[in-house]
DOTORKOL-66588 format. One record per residue (C-alpha): residue in one letter; x negated, y, z; residue number from 1. Coordinates in Angstrom, 2 decimals. Layout:
BEGIN
(r A (X Y Z) NUM)
...
***
This chain:
BEGIN
(r M (-20.03 1.67 13.67) 1)
(r S (-16.79 0.52 15.25) 2)
(r Q (-14.14 3.16 15.80) 3)
(r T (-12.25 1.16 18.45) 4)
(r R (-10.52 3.56 20.84) 5)
(r Q (-10.29 3.30 24.58) 6)
(r R (-6.63 2.61 25.30) 7)
(r T (-4.92 5.35 27.28) 8)
(r R (-2.31 4.38 29.82) 9)
(r L (0.32 6.60 31.38) 10)
(r D (2.00 5.74 34.64) 11)
(r G (5.71 5.88 35.37) 12)
(r T (5.54 9.51 36.48) 13)
(r A (4.74 10.71 32.94) 14)
(r G (7.36 12.86 31.27) 15)
(r K (8.32 13.49 27.66) 16)
(r S (5.65 16.14 27.16) 17)
(r D (2.99 13.69 28.41) 18)
(r V (4.10 11.02 25.95) 19)
(r R (4.20 13.53 23.10) 20)
(r E (0.68 14.71 23.93) 21)
(r W (-0.47 11.07 24.12) 22)
(r I (0.83 10.55 20.58) 23)
(r R (-0.94 13.65 19.28) 24)
(r E (-4.26 12.63 20.84) 25)
(r E (-4.11 9.09 19.47) 26)
(r F (-3.28 10.16 15.90) 27)
(r Q (-5.50 13.21 15.49) 28)
(r A (-5.29 14.26 11.86) 29)
(r H (-8.34 14.04 9.59) 30)
(r T (-8.24 17.50 8.03) 31)
(r S (-11.67 18.06 6.46) 32)
(r S (-11.30 16.11 3.19) 33)
(r K (-10.38 17.18 -0.33) 34)
(r Q (-7.08 15.32 -0.01) 35)
(r A (-6.18 17.14 3.21) 36)
(r Y (-7.04 20.45 1.56) 37)
(r Y (-4.94 19.59 -1.50) 38)
(r H (-1.63 19.59 0.35) 39)
(r D (-2.65 22.25 2.86) 40)
(r S (-3.38 24.58 -0.07) 41)
(r G (-0.01 23.99 -1.70) 42)
(r G (-0.89 21.15 -4.06) 43)
(r S (-4.12 22.21 -5.71) 44)
(r F (-7.80 21.51 -5.24) 45)
(r G (-8.51 24.98 -6.61) 46)
(r L (-12.01 26.31 -6.08) 47)
(r D (-12.45 23.91 -3.19) 48)
(r A (-13.16 21.12 -5.68) 49)
(r Q (-16.64 22.65 -6.03) 50)
(r R (-17.36 22.74 -2.30) 51)
(r N (-18.86 20.07 -0.10) 52)
(r R (-15.67 18.51 1.17) 53)
(r H (-15.66 14.72 1.15) 54)
(r H (-12.90 12.38 -0.02) 55)
(r D (-10.69 10.46 2.39) 56)
(r G (-12.01 7.18 1.01) 57)
(r E (-15.50 8.14 2.16) 58)
(r S (-14.24 8.21 5.76) 59)
(r I (-11.47 5.64 6.15) 60)
(r Y (-13.68 2.54 6.04) 61)
(r Q (-15.72 4.12 8.88) 62)
(r H (-12.46 4.78 10.75) 63)
(r F (-11.96 1.00 10.74) 64)
(r G (-15.57 0.29 11.69) 65)
(r A (-16.46 -1.35 8.35) 66)
(r K (-19.51 -1.21 6.11) 67)
(r P (-19.34 0.67 2.79) 68)
(r F (-18.24 -1.64 0.00) 69)
(r W (-21.39 -1.19 -2.07) 70)
(r K (-23.35 -2.67 0.84) 71)
(r V (-20.89 -5.55 1.00) 72)
(r L (-21.50 -6.14 -2.71) 73)
(r E (-25.26 -6.21 -2.19) 74)
(r K (-24.85 -8.72 0.63) 75)
(r I (-22.61 -11.12 -1.29) 76)
(r E (-24.97 -10.91 -4.27) 77)
(r A (-28.00 -11.77 -2.11) 78)
(r S (-26.22 -14.72 -0.47) 79)
(r N (-24.46 -15.94 -3.63) 80)
(r H (-21.21 -15.72 -1.67) 81)
(r P (-18.02 -17.22 -3.23) 82)
(r A (-16.76 -13.65 -3.75) 83)
(r Y (-19.79 -13.14 -6.01) 84)
(r R (-19.49 -16.48 -7.76) 85)
(r Y (-15.75 -16.12 -8.40) 86)
(r P (-15.21 -12.38 -9.00) 87)
(r S (-11.86 -12.83 -10.75) 88)
(r A (-10.40 -14.19 -7.50) 89)
(r Y (-11.24 -11.21 -5.27) 90)
(r L (-13.42 -8.41 -6.62) 91)
(r N (-11.01 -8.00 -9.53) 92)
(r A (-8.29 -7.18 -7.01) 93)
(r L (-10.24 -4.35 -5.40) 94)
(r I (-12.37 -2.79 -8.15) 95)
(r H (-10.08 -0.99 -10.58) 96)
(r V (-11.52 0.02 -13.95) 97)
(r S (-10.08 1.17 -17.24) 98)
(r D (-11.22 -0.10 -20.63) 99)
(r A (-13.16 3.14 -21.07) 100)
(r D (-14.86 2.55 -17.70) 101)
(r I (-15.84 -0.96 -18.77) 102)
(r W (-17.21 0.30 -22.08) 103)
(r A (-19.31 2.92 -20.28) 104)
(r L (-20.64 0.34 -17.81) 105)
(r E (-21.55 -2.02 -20.64) 106)
(r R (-23.66 0.78 -22.14) 107)
(r G (-25.12 1.72 -18.76) 108)
(r D (-23.53 5.17 -19.07) 109)
(r L (-23.18 6.16 -15.41) 110)
(r D (-22.70 9.83 -16.26) 111)
(r R (-19.04 8.98 -16.78) 112)
(r F (-18.72 8.61 -12.98) 113)
(r S (-20.75 11.67 -11.95) 114)
(r D (-17.65 13.55 -10.76) 115)
(r E (-16.30 10.57 -8.81) 116)
(r P (-16.74 10.15 -5.03) 117)
(r E (-20.13 8.78 -4.06) 118)
(r T (-18.57 5.57 -2.74) 119)
(r R (-17.17 4.79 -6.21) 120)
(r Q (-20.40 5.81 -7.93) 121)
(r R (-22.35 3.29 -5.87) 122)
(r V (-19.93 0.49 -6.78) 123)
(r M (-20.14 1.42 -10.47) 124)
(r E (-23.95 1.43 -10.28) 125)
(r W (-23.83 -2.10 -8.88) 126)
(r L (-21.42 -3.24 -11.63) 127)
(r A (-23.67 -1.77 -14.33) 128)
(r K (-26.73 -3.83 -13.29) 129)
(r P (-27.64 -6.31 -16.06) 130)
(r E (-27.73 -9.20 -13.58) 131)
(r N (-24.08 -8.46 -12.68) 132)
(r R (-22.78 -8.56 -16.25) 133)
(r D (-20.71 -11.67 -15.45) 134)
(r I (-18.98 -9.69 -12.69) 135)
(r L (-18.19 -6.85 -15.07) 136)
(r D (-16.86 -9.31 -17.66) 137)
(r A (-14.42 -10.64 -15.03) 138)
(r M (-12.86 -7.23 -14.41) 139)
(r D (-9.42 -6.64 -15.93) 140)
(r D (-8.67 -3.14 -17.14) 141)
(r G (-5.61 -1.33 -15.84) 142)
(r G (-3.67 -2.18 -12.70) 143)
(r I (-3.84 -5.40 -10.74) 144)
(r G (-2.69 -6.18 -7.20) 145)
(r W (-1.86 -9.27 -5.23) 146)
(r H (1.04 -10.95 -3.47) 147)
(r A (0.56 -11.74 0.23) 148)
(r H (2.96 -14.31 1.65) 149)
(r S (3.62 -15.72 5.12) 150)
(r K (6.11 -15.64 7.94) 151)
(r P (6.07 -12.43 10.03) 152)
(r G (3.08 -11.78 12.25) 153)
(r K (0.40 -13.54 10.18) 154)
(r G (-1.54 -10.47 9.08) 155)
(r K (-0.01 -9.24 5.80) 156)
(r T (0.40 -5.67 7.06) 157)
(r S (-3.00 -5.44 8.74) 158)
(r A (-4.63 -6.67 5.52) 159)
(r A (-2.77 -4.05 3.51) 160)
(r N (-3.80 -1.28 5.91) 161)
(r F (-7.46 -2.13 5.43) 162)
(r L (-7.64 -3.36 1.83) 163)
(r C (-5.25 -0.76 0.37) 164)
(r G (-5.81 2.12 2.76) 165)
(r A (-9.57 1.82 3.19) 166)
(r R (-11.00 -0.12 0.26) 167)
(r M (-8.74 1.15 -2.53) 168)
(r T (-9.39 4.79 -1.63) 169)
(r E (-13.11 4.16 -1.05) 170)
(r I (-13.79 2.15 -4.22) 171)
(r N (-11.36 3.71 -6.70) 172)
(r N (-10.31 7.06 -5.21) 173)
(r E (-6.91 5.39 -5.57) 174)
(r T (-3.56 7.00 -4.82) 175)
(r V (-1.67 4.71 -2.41) 176)
(r L (2.13 4.81 -2.15) 177)
(r W (3.45 2.73 0.75) 178)
(r Q (7.24 2.46 0.94) 179)
(r L (8.08 2.47 4.62) 180)
(r T (10.85 0.51 6.25) 181)
(r L (12.76 2.37 8.94) 182)
(r D (12.67 -0.39 11.56) 183)
(r E (8.87 -0.60 11.70) 184)
(r C (6.27 2.06 10.90) 185)
(r E (3.74 -0.27 9.29) 186)
(r I (1.18 2.38 8.35) 187)
(r L (0.23 3.71 11.82) 188)
(r P (-3.46 2.67 11.64) 189)
(r L (-3.81 5.01 8.63) 190)
(r A (-1.64 7.83 10.04) 191)
(r P (-4.47 10.40 10.49) 192)
(r Y (-4.99 10.22 6.69) 193)
(r V (-1.35 9.86 5.61) 194)
(r T (1.03 12.34 4.04) 195)
(r L (4.60 11.45 5.00) 196)
(r A (6.77 11.87 1.89) 197)
(r M (10.33 12.65 2.96) 198)
(r P (13.48 12.94 0.81) 199)
(r A (14.56 16.56 0.47) 200)
(r G (17.78 17.58 2.19) 201)
(r V (17.92 14.46 4.38) 202)
(r D (17.79 14.63 8.16) 203)
(r V (14.82 12.46 9.21) 204)
(r R (14.29 11.66 12.88) 205)
(r L (11.16 10.17 14.43) 206)
(r M (11.22 8.65 17.89) 207)
(r A (8.25 7.45 19.95) 208)
(r V (9.22 4.34 21.92) 209)
(r P (6.53 3.33 24.46) 210)
(r R (6.27 -0.36 25.24) 211)
(r D (6.24 0.50 28.94) 212)
(r D (9.92 0.80 29.90) 213)
(r S (9.07 3.24 32.69) 214)
(r L (8.00 5.83 30.11) 215)
(r P (10.59 7.96 28.32) 216)
(r R (11.49 7.74 24.65) 217)
(r V (10.59 10.98 22.94) 218)
(r E (11.72 12.59 19.70) 219)
(r I (8.61 13.78 17.87) 220)
(r D (7.68 15.83 14.82) 221)
(r P (6.26 13.98 11.79) 222)
(r T (2.94 15.83 12.17) 223)
(r D (2.57 14.55 15.73) 224)
(r V (1.68 11.26 14.01) 225)
(r F (0.94 11.92 10.33) 226)
(r R (-1.57 14.36 8.87) 227)
(r D (0.99 16.32 6.89) 228)
(r T (4.29 16.05 5.04) 229)
(r L (5.88 16.76 1.70) 230)
(r T (9.46 16.61 0.49) 231)
(r Y (10.56 15.21 -2.86) 232)
(r T (13.83 15.28 -4.78) 233)
(r D (13.42 12.15 -6.93) 234)
(r P (10.73 9.60 -7.92) 235)
(r V (9.33 11.77 -10.71) 236)
(r D (9.05 14.74 -8.36) 237)
(r L (7.15 12.59 -5.88) 238)
(r L (4.67 11.42 -8.52) 239)
(r E (4.15 15.01 -9.68) 240)
(r Q (3.05 15.95 -6.16) 241)
(r T (0.63 13.10 -5.54) 242)
(r C (-3.09 13.64 -5.29) 243)
(r P (-5.90 11.29 -6.41) 244)
(r G (-7.33 9.44 -3.45) 245)
(r A (-4.49 10.26 -1.05) 246)
(r I (-2.27 7.91 0.95) 247)
(r Y (1.48 8.46 1.17) 248)
(r G (3.90 6.87 3.57) 249)
(r V (7.04 7.10 1.44) 250)
(r L (10.43 7.28 3.10) 251)
(r P (12.96 6.12 0.48) 252)
(r D (15.68 8.53 -0.53) 253)
(r P (18.98 7.22 0.89) 254)
(r K (20.83 9.16 -1.82) 255)
(r F (18.77 7.52 -4.65) 256)
(r R (18.61 10.74 -6.66) 257)
(r G (17.27 10.17 -10.17) 258)
(r C (17.18 6.38 -9.80) 259)
(r E (20.21 5.52 -11.94) 260)
(r E (18.84 7.44 -14.92) 261)
(r L (15.40 5.84 -14.60) 262)
(r V (16.51 2.24 -14.02) 263)
(r E (19.80 2.34 -15.95) 264)
(r A (21.55 0.53 -13.12) 265)
(r S (23.89 1.38 -10.26) 266)
(r F (22.62 2.90 -7.00) 267)
(r T (25.38 3.62 -4.47) 268)
(r S (24.50 5.55 -1.34) 269)
(r A (26.20 5.13 2.04) 270)
(r W (28.06 8.37 1.37) 271)
(r Q (29.56 6.96 -1.86) 272)
(r A (30.11 3.29 -1.01) 273)
(r E (33.63 2.05 -0.41) 274)
(r D (32.48 -1.19 1.26) 275)
(r T (29.25 -2.60 2.68) 276)
(r E (28.59 -4.83 -0.36) 277)
(r E (28.60 -1.79 -2.62) 278)
(r N (26.07 0.08 -0.46) 279)
(r T (22.56 -0.06 -1.97) 280)
(r G (19.74 -1.16 0.34) 281)
(r L (16.96 1.37 0.90) 282)
(r V (14.29 -1.05 -0.32) 283)
(r E (15.79 -0.76 -3.81) 284)
(r W (14.62 2.86 -4.13) 285)
(r M (11.23 1.45 -5.17) 286)
(r H (12.81 0.32 -8.47) 287)
(r G (13.14 4.00 -9.33) 288)
(r L (9.50 4.73 -8.49) 289)
(r V (8.12 1.87 -10.60) 290)
(r H (10.29 2.83 -13.57) 291)
(r A (9.17 6.45 -13.21) 292)
(r R (5.52 5.39 -13.22) 293)
(r A (6.11 3.21 -16.30) 294)
(r K (8.18 5.64 -18.35) 295)
(r K (7.36 9.23 -17.48) 296)
(r D (3.54 9.39 -17.69) 297)
(r V (3.49 11.96 -14.90) 298)
(r T (0.16 10.67 -13.65) 299)
(r L (-2.12 8.00 -15.06) 300)
(r H (-4.57 8.10 -12.15) 301)
(r P (-5.06 4.65 -10.55) 302)
(r T (-2.18 4.13 -8.15) 303)
(r T (-1.27 1.25 -5.85) 304)
(r A (2.24 0.77 -4.48) 305)
(r V (2.58 -1.32 -1.32) 306)
(r I (5.95 -3.07 -1.27) 307)
(r D (6.94 -4.76 1.97) 308)
(r E (10.04 -6.96 2.16) 309)
(r A (9.49 -7.62 -1.55) 310)
(r G (11.79 -10.63 -1.41) 311)
(r D (14.69 -8.36 -0.45) 312)
(r M (13.98 -6.03 -3.35) 313)
(r L (13.31 -8.82 -5.88) 314)
(r P (15.39 -11.84 -4.86) 315)
(r I (15.18 -14.97 -6.95) 316)
(r R (17.91 -15.58 -9.54) 317)
(r P (19.95 -12.46 -8.68) 318)
(r E (23.55 -11.96 -9.66) 319)
(r N (24.98 -8.87 -11.33) 320)
(r D (26.94 -7.58 -8.38) 321)
(r A (28.29 -4.13 -7.59) 322)
(r N (24.69 -2.89 -7.29) 323)
(r D (23.58 -4.34 -10.65) 324)
(r T (20.99 -6.42 -8.80) 325)
(r K (20.26 -8.69 -11.76) 326)
(r T (19.73 -5.72 -14.07) 327)
(r K (17.34 -4.12 -11.57) 328)
(r V (15.33 -7.25 -10.87) 329)
(r K (14.98 -8.34 -14.49) 330)
(r G (14.17 -4.77 -15.51) 331)
(r F (11.49 -4.52 -12.83) 332)
(r A (9.37 -7.21 -14.47) 333)
(r E (9.27 -5.27 -17.75) 334)
(r A (8.66 -1.91 -16.05) 335)
(r Y (5.88 -3.35 -13.89) 336)
(r G (4.15 -4.79 -16.94) 337)
(r K (4.22 -1.40 -18.68) 338)
(r A (3.11 0.48 -15.56) 339)
(r R (0.19 -1.89 -15.01) 340)
(r K (-1.20 -0.89 -18.41) 341)
(r K (-1.17 2.67 -17.08) 342)
(r N (-3.41 1.92 -14.06) 343)
(r F (-0.57 1.04 -11.69) 344)
(r S (-0.91 -1.86 -9.23) 345)
(r C (1.53 -3.45 -6.81) 346)
(r V (0.70 -5.17 -3.57) 347)
(r F (3.72 -7.29 -2.65) 348)
(r M (4.35 -8.71 0.80) 349)
(r S (7.02 -11.34 1.31) 350)
(r H (7.95 -14.17 3.65) 351)
(r S (8.01 -16.79 0.92) 352)
(r L (7.14 -17.00 -2.76) 353)
(r T (10.05 -19.40 -3.26) 354)
(r T (12.60 -16.63 -2.69) 355)
(r F (10.81 -14.10 -4.92) 356)
(r E (12.01 -13.47 -8.48) 357)
(r E (10.44 -15.75 -11.07) 358)
(r T (10.11 -13.18 -13.87) 359)
(r V (8.04 -10.95 -11.59) 360)
(r R (5.92 -13.89 -10.37) 361)
(r E (5.01 -14.48 -14.00) 362)
(r K (3.48 -10.97 -14.12) 363)
(r E (1.27 -11.59 -11.08) 364)
(r R (-2.34 -12.74 -11.27) 365)
(r L (-3.52 -12.96 -7.65) 366)
(r W (-2.00 -14.35 -4.48) 367)
(r M (-3.01 -14.08 -0.84) 368)
(r T (-2.11 -16.91 1.53) 369)
(r M (-2.17 -15.95 5.21) 370)
(r P (-3.08 -18.17 8.21) 371)
(r E (-0.73 -21.06 9.09) 372)
(r T (1.03 -20.68 5.75) 373)
(r P (1.59 -23.68 3.48) 374)
(r T (0.05 -23.48 0.03) 375)
(r P (2.80 -22.80 -2.53) 376)
(r S (3.59 -25.43 -5.11) 377)
(r G (2.34 -25.14 -8.66) 378)
(r R (5.85 -26.16 -9.70) 379)
(r L (7.01 -22.60 -8.97) 380)
(r T (7.48 -20.63 -12.17) 381)
(r G (4.69 -18.09 -12.57) 382)
(r L (2.17 -19.89 -10.38) 383)
(r P (-0.75 -21.91 -11.78) 384)
(r D (0.13 -25.53 -12.56) 385)
(r S (-2.73 -26.53 -10.28) 386)
(r V (-3.10 -24.18 -7.29) 387)
(r P (-6.82 -24.22 -6.38) 388)
(r I (-6.34 -24.57 -2.59) 389)
(r K (-5.12 -27.65 -0.76) 390)
(r G (-1.72 -27.77 0.88) 391)
(r N (-2.94 -27.24 4.45) 392)
(r Y (-5.90 -25.01 3.62) 393)
(r A (-4.63 -21.96 5.52) 394)
(r S (-4.43 -23.93 8.77) 395)
(r R (-8.18 -23.40 9.16) 396)
(r L (-7.86 -19.62 9.00) 397)
(r S (-7.69 -17.35 12.03) 398)
(r K (-5.98 -14.01 12.60) 399)
(r G (-7.59 -11.34 10.44) 400)
(r Q (-8.42 -13.84 7.70) 401)
(r A (-6.75 -14.98 4.49) 402)
(r V (-7.51 -16.83 1.28) 403)
(r I (-7.04 -14.95 -1.99) 404)
(r W (-6.80 -16.95 -5.21) 405)
(r N (-5.97 -17.00 -8.88) 406)
(r S (-5.38 -19.81 -11.34) 407)
(r M (-8.93 -21.13 -11.11) 408)
(r N (-10.71 -20.13 -7.89) 409)
(r F (-10.28 -18.86 -4.35) 410)
(r V (-12.21 -16.78 -1.80) 411)
(r D (-11.85 -16.57 1.97) 412)
(r I (-11.73 -12.97 3.18) 413)
(r Q (-11.55 -11.18 6.51) 414)
(r W (-11.10 -7.62 7.74) 415)
(r P (-11.38 -5.63 11.00) 416)
(r N (-8.34 -5.23 13.24) 417)
(r P (-6.81 -1.90 12.14) 418)
(r Y (-4.62 -1.60 15.25) 419)
(r R (-7.65 -0.98 17.45) 420)
(r T (-8.13 2.48 15.98) 421)
(r Y (-5.51 4.02 18.30) 422)
(r G (-4.39 3.50 21.87) 423)
(r F (-0.66 4.25 21.74) 424)
(r E (1.25 1.17 22.80) 425)
(r G (4.75 1.18 21.39) 426)
(r E (6.65 1.89 18.21) 427)
(r I (7.40 4.93 16.07) 428)
(r S (10.96 4.45 14.87) 429)
(r I (12.37 6.44 11.96) 430)
(r S (16.04 7.00 11.24) 431)
(r Y (18.42 8.88 8.97) 432)
(r P (21.17 9.95 11.43) 433)
(r E (23.57 11.20 8.75) 434)
(r R (23.26 7.93 6.82) 435)
(r E (24.00 5.97 9.97) 436)
(r V (27.23 7.94 10.42) 437)
(r A (28.16 7.31 6.80) 438)
(r L (27.55 3.57 7.18) 439)
(r R (29.78 3.42 10.25) 440)
(r D (32.54 5.14 8.29) 441)
(r I (32.54 2.58 5.46) 442)
***
């Protein structure tokens, strides 16, 4: 059943309190799940794990008006859909299993999944069917993500909201870590289910900016939009606080605490930098998180990191500048490979694969080409020699569609519009006021 909301409109007489109440109504928190209880109870399921609370992933796909994935699987099986015929090109991206999971499924041992959410149990039951053995054989163990590429506005973020926020939590009870950029709050469709992870000791300011210029801009509290919040001191501390099946909008730490030790490279905050070239960009904080996931074994639960502006974090052929960019980028490829063996996936989003670091491209297995986006050349290092889609293939795709592919096959996919789940028209801007002052003083 579609969860499309009736859009509320305020007239020019509305004041700040009206706008703030509008925000609260449109992003009403989902508070009845195990994941909501986990943080509300101070970071523990406790005795509540035995009660009848559901998991977020059992609700989010309904929030977007989608069918449960096990029903989708039954449908593609019955119709012999390309997603069924070529499972390594799509299903492998969404269904995450360990080697032990695969072994149990091969034996038909479904008891292994008896404590999992029902939505995952139903997918595992489908995988264990003898007639779907070819599908099971196509599943890679450990982490696997994809790389979505296009110019802005072609659907990368909406796809990530649905496929990572809804399907990953529904199918895998996955922990999702989405590094936010301050100029655009990309995760709003998921906000009622999101914990906003904020760096400890940093002044964070949220501002609601209605599209209607006659309405006032309003400073808001994080919980006016997001379900709840946590504060973290460094990447390891963040991972220690995460909960299976929960979604986190991660605000990067502008002070990069703990990152130098993890990455063994220079991170210079705005408070320390002597010139603008020395100042480390916020997107680089994710290097610290990936290294922490690879090296510290804090959690081995399936985890997906969503990395927007990936080309800025992992530029092609970097130089070793004042920020040790080359060291970070080359080290990321190795750390990502290790983390993937520990059930860690990355979903990258970038404007072009040609500006994305080659050594990381070589670690990738799946790519997502958005509408009106030229097919990348097989001459790019890390891509298949023969890309299985034609050069103008994406020109036939519409908004809310994409083609996902690997070295051999491709599958057209589509998803519901996630932005129709709320009626607020405008932006939620996030800023670090003290960092802005420090940058002006450089």
